[in-house]
C-alpha positions in Angstrom: -0.1 0.4 0.1 2.8 2.2 1.1 4.8 1.3 -2.9 1.3 2.5 -4.2 1.1 4.8 -2.5 4.3 7.0 -3.7 3.4 6.1 -7.2 0.3 8.1 -7.2 2.2 11.6 -5.0 5.0 11.1 -7.6 3.1 10.5 -10.9 1.6 14.0 -11.3 5.2 15.7 -10.8 6.8 13.7 -13.7 3.9 14.1 -16.1 4.2 18.2 -15.6 8.1 17.9 -16.3 7.3 15.8 -19.2 5.1 18.9 -20.7 6.6 21.9 -19.8 9.8 19.7 -21.4 7.9 19.6 -24.5 5.7 21.6 -24.8 7.0 24.5 -27.7 7.3 28.0 -27.6 4.9 30.6 -27.8 4.1 30.2 -31.4 4.0 33.9 -33.7 0.4 34.9 -35.4 0.2 35.7 -38.8 -1.9 38.9 -37.2 -0.8 40.7 -34.8 -2.2 44.0 -33.0 -0.8 47.3 -31.4 -2.2 49.4 -29.5 -1.5 53.2 -28.0 -2.6 51.7 -24.5 -1.0 47.8 -25.1 2.1 46.5 -23.6 4.4 45.0 -24.7 4.3 41.7 -22.6 0.8 40.8 -24.3 0.6 38.3 -27.0 0.1 41.4 -29.6 -4.2 39.5 -29.8 -7.1 41.5 -30.4 -7.9 41.6 -26.8 -4.6 41.6 -26.0 -2.3 44.1 -28.5 1.3 45.3 -28.4 2.5 49.0 -27.9 5.3 49.0 -30.2 5.7 48.1 -33.2 8.8 46.9 -32.7 7.0 44.9 -29.4 4.9 42.9 -32.2 7.8 42.5 -34.6 8.7 39.1 -32.8 5.6 37.6 -32.3 4.4 37.9 -35.6 5.3 35.3 -38.6 7.6 36.0 -41.3 4.5 36.4 -43.8 2.2 38.0 -41.5 0.6 41.9 -40.4 1.2 44.4 -37.6 -2.4 46.0 -38.4 -2.9 49.8 -35.2 -6.3 49.0 -33.4 -6.1 52.4 -32.6 -4.6 56.1 -33.2 -1.4 56.0 -31.0 2.9 56.7 -31.6 4.3 52.5 -32.8 7.9 53.5 -32.4 11.0 52.2 -34.5 11.2 49.0 -36.1 13.5 47.0 -37.5 12.7 44.9 -40.0 14.0 41.0 -41.3 11.3 39.1 -42.4 8.7 39.9 -45.1 6.0 41.7 -43.4 3.1 43.9 -43.2 2.4 46.4 -41.4 -1.1 48.3 -41.7 -2.9 51.2 -40.5 -4.9 52.9 -43.3 -7.4 54.1 -41.4 -5.7 54.9 -37.8 -3.6 57.2 -36.8 -0.6 55.1 -36.5 2.4 57.2 -35.9 6.2 56.6 -35.9 8.3 60.0 -34.0 12.1 60.1 -34.0 15.3 61.4 -33.1 18.6 60.2 -34.1 18.2 57.4 -36.1 16.1 55.4 -39.0 12.2 55.6 -38.2 11.9 51.2 -40.0 14.8 49.7 -41.5 14.6 47.0 -43.6 17.0 44.2 -43.6 15.2 41.8 -45.1 15.9 37.6 -46.9 17.1 37.7 -50.4 12.4 36.3 -50.7 10.7 39.1 -48.8 8.5 41.5 -49.7 7.5 43.9 -47.0 4.5 46.4 -47.0 4.5 49.4 -45.5 0.5 51.5 -45.6 -1.0 54.2 -43.9 2.1 54.8 -41.3 2.7 58.9 -40.6 6.4 58.8 -40.3 8.5 61.6 -39.2 12.0 63.1 -37.1 11.9 65.2 -34.2 13.4 68.5 -35.4 16.8 69.7 -34.9 17.2 65.8 -33.4 19.2 64.9 -36.4 16.7 61.9 -37.3 18.2 59.6 -40.7 15.8 58.6 -42.7 12.5 57.9 -42.5 12.9 54.1 -44.1 15.9 53.0 -45.0 15.6 49.9 -47.4 19.3 47.4 -47.3 18.3 44.4 -48.2 14.5 42.2 -48.9 13.1 41.4 -52.4 11.1 44.3 -52.4 9.8 47.4 -50.6 5.5 49.1 -51.0 5.0 52.1 -49.4 1.6 53.2 -49.9 -0.8 55.9 -47.9 2.3 57.8 -46.0 3.5 60.2 -45.3 7.3 60.7 -44.5 8.1 64.2 -43.2 10.9 66.2 -41.4 14.4 64.3 -41.7 16.6 66.9 -41.5 20.2 66.3 -40.3 22.9 68.8 -39.6 25.3 66.1 -37.5 27.2 65.6 -41.1 24.6 62.6 -42.1 22.2 63.5 -44.9 19.0 62.8 -44.1 15.7 61.0 -46.2 12.3 60.5 -46.1 13.0 57.0 -48.2 16.6 55.5 -48.3 16.8 52.9 -50.4 20.3 51.6 -50.4 19.8 47.8 -51.3 23.0 45.6 -51.8 20.8 42.5 -54.0 18.8 42.9 -57.0 15.5 44.8 -55.2 12.2 46.7 -55.9 11.1 49.9 -54.4 7.1 50.4 -55.2 5.8 54.3 -53.7 2.6 55.0 -54.5 0.1 57.3 -52.7 2.4 59.0 -50.5 3.5 62.1 -49.0 7.0 62.9 -48.7 8.2 66.4 -47.4 10.7 68.5 -46.4 13.4 65.9 -45.8 16.8 66.9 -46.1 18.4 70.5 -45.8 21.1 72.7 -48.1 23.6 70.9 -46.9 22.3 67.9 -48.3 20.0 65.2 -48.3 15.9 64.6 -49.7 12.9 63.0 -50.1 14.0 60.1 -51.8 17.1 58.2 -52.8 17.6 55.4 -54.9 21.7 54.9 -54.5 22.0 50.5 -55.1 25.5 49.2 -54.6 27.2 45.7 -56.0 25.5 45.6 -59.4 22.4 44.4 -58.8 19.1 45.4 -61.6 16.8 47.1 -58.9 13.9 48.4 -60.3 11.9 51.5 -59.5 8.1 52.9 -59.5 6.7 56.0 -58.3 2.9 57.1 -59.0 0.4 60.1 -57.4 3.9 60.5 -55.1 4.9 63.9 -53.7 8.1 65.0 -53.0 8.5 69.1 -52.3 10.0 71.1 -50.1 12.6 69.1 -49.2 17.1 69.2 -50.6 16.1 67.7 -53.9 12.7 65.4 -54.7 14.2 62.5 -55.9 18.3 61.5 -57.2 18.8 58.1 -58.6 22.0 57.2 -58.6 22.9 54.5 -60.6 26.5 54.4 -60.6 26.9 50.8 -58.8 23.2 48.6 -60.6 23.3 46.7 -64.2 20.8 48.8 -64.7 18.6 51.2 -62.8 15.3 51.4 -63.8 13.6 54.1 -62.5 9.5 54.9 -63.9 7.3 58.1 -62.1 3.7 59.1 -63.2 1.9 60.9 -62.0 4.3 62.9 -59.3 5.3 65.7 -58.6 8.2 67.7 -57.4 8.2 71.0 -56.3 9.5 73.8 -54.0 12.8 71.8 -52.9 16.1 73.6 -52.0 18.5 71.9 -55.0 16.5 69.9 -57.9 13.5 68.1 -58.8 14.0 64.9 -60.5 18.2 63.7 -60.9 19.5 61.1 -62.9 23.1 60.1 -62.2 25.4 57.2 -63.3 28.7 58.5 -64.4 29.0 54.7 -64.5 26.6 51.8 -64.3 23.6 52.1 -65.0 20.0 54.3 -64.6 17.3 55.1 -67.1 14.6 57.5 -65.7 10.9 58.0 -67.1 9.2 60.7 -66.4 5.3 60.8 -67.4 2.3 63.0 -66.9 4.2 64.3 -63.6 5.2 67.9 -63.0 9.0 69.4 -61.1 8.0 72.8 -60.7 9.5 75.6 -58.1 12.6 74.2 -57.6 16.2 76.6 -56.3 18.0 74.6 -58.9 17.5 72.4 -62.2 13.7 71.1 -62.5 15.1 67.4 -64.3 18.9 67.0 -64.7 20.6 63.6 -66.3 24.0 63.9 -64.4 26.6 61.7 -65.8 27.5 59.6 -70.1 25.6 56.2 -68.7 22.4 58.4 -67.5 19.5 58.7 -69.1 15.8 60.6 -68.7 13.1 60.6 -71.0 10.2 63.2 -70.5 5.9 62.5 -71.6 2.9 64.2 -71.1 5.2 66.7 -68.0 5.5 69.9 -67.1 8.6 71.5 -66.4 8.1 75.5 -64.7 8.9 77.8 -62.4 12.6 76.1 -61.6 15.7 77.8 -62.1 17.0 75.9 -64.6 14.1 73.8 -66.6 15.9 71.0 -68.0 19.6 70.4 -67.9 22.6 67.3 -69.0 25.9 67.4 -67.2 28.5 65.2 -67.8 26.9 63.8 -70.3 23.9 62.4 -69.7 21.8 62.0 -72.2 17.8 63.2 -72.2 15.0 63.0 -74.0 11.5 64.7 -74.2 8.0 63.1 -76.4 7.1 66.9 -77.7 4.4 66.7 -75.2 6.0 68.0 -72.0 5.4 71.6 -71.2 8.9 73.2 -70.0 8.0 77.1 -69.7 8.8 80.1 -67.4 11.6 78.1 -65.5 15.0 80.8 -65.1 16.5 79.3 -67.8 14.3 76.6 -69.7 17.2 75.0 -71.7 15.0 74.1 -75.0 14.9 72.6 -77.1 15.2 69.0 -75.5 16.1 65.8 -78.2 13.4 63.9 -79.4 12.5 60.8 -79.5 9.1 59.4 -81.7 5.8 58.2 -80.0 4.9 55.1 -80.5 
């Protein structure tokens, strides 16, 4: 009877130990949630949301999605896997100082989606970039506002700093990128890949205003860098509106149904022997110089543009046939 009693007393303890050793770590969820009143110790479920994107990302499965449950400031985050951050319809913000808002360092086959965020840098705090992309297959930015990334610490501030070291793509739609960069450098969008990879960029309905530059596409280390810009505006920038740069490598920039206006330097610039810009059905007006080429760059027009009322128009532009 004594031995039986001993077995009955020991059995529950042995069973509990076995279960605890066999139990897996908490599984990541395909969809997680953040809230202005959340807590990062929570599982990031809809009923127990996290407080920050950084807290939620470790609990979100690769290819999963973080949603904003209610308005809030959800902090800077580094994304290392396929991921969506979706806050359209809710005031989802990131306020950062002396750092980047979102850093993407994902895998070669990973797509990252950023939807509906207000990303802004603290004034006089030397923030770096609203979104910095290092690695990944593609970055999609939709219905966002990215502003006030101005750095006076010897580092250029950018709204989007797209600097992939592998083949990659950038898609930006319906987004305002403004007040980034300053008179010493930086700007609203920089695309400057490294490693001689093929990089494709598509901008549609993007505002790139009141920054250092509108967009600077540097194909010096690309093979090639291809940039398509449609229905977009680069206005009021300290330097150029649309700039393609490639003394080596290759960059081609196609601008259609877009406007470069009131920029304090050149509206549209092709700089370097391997830089080529084509303009169609677009407006270039109110800039110090309308269009220009330097260091052997090529700029061609489909002859259906309005290039006028600049300090110097630099027309006519070499033509290319409509097809």
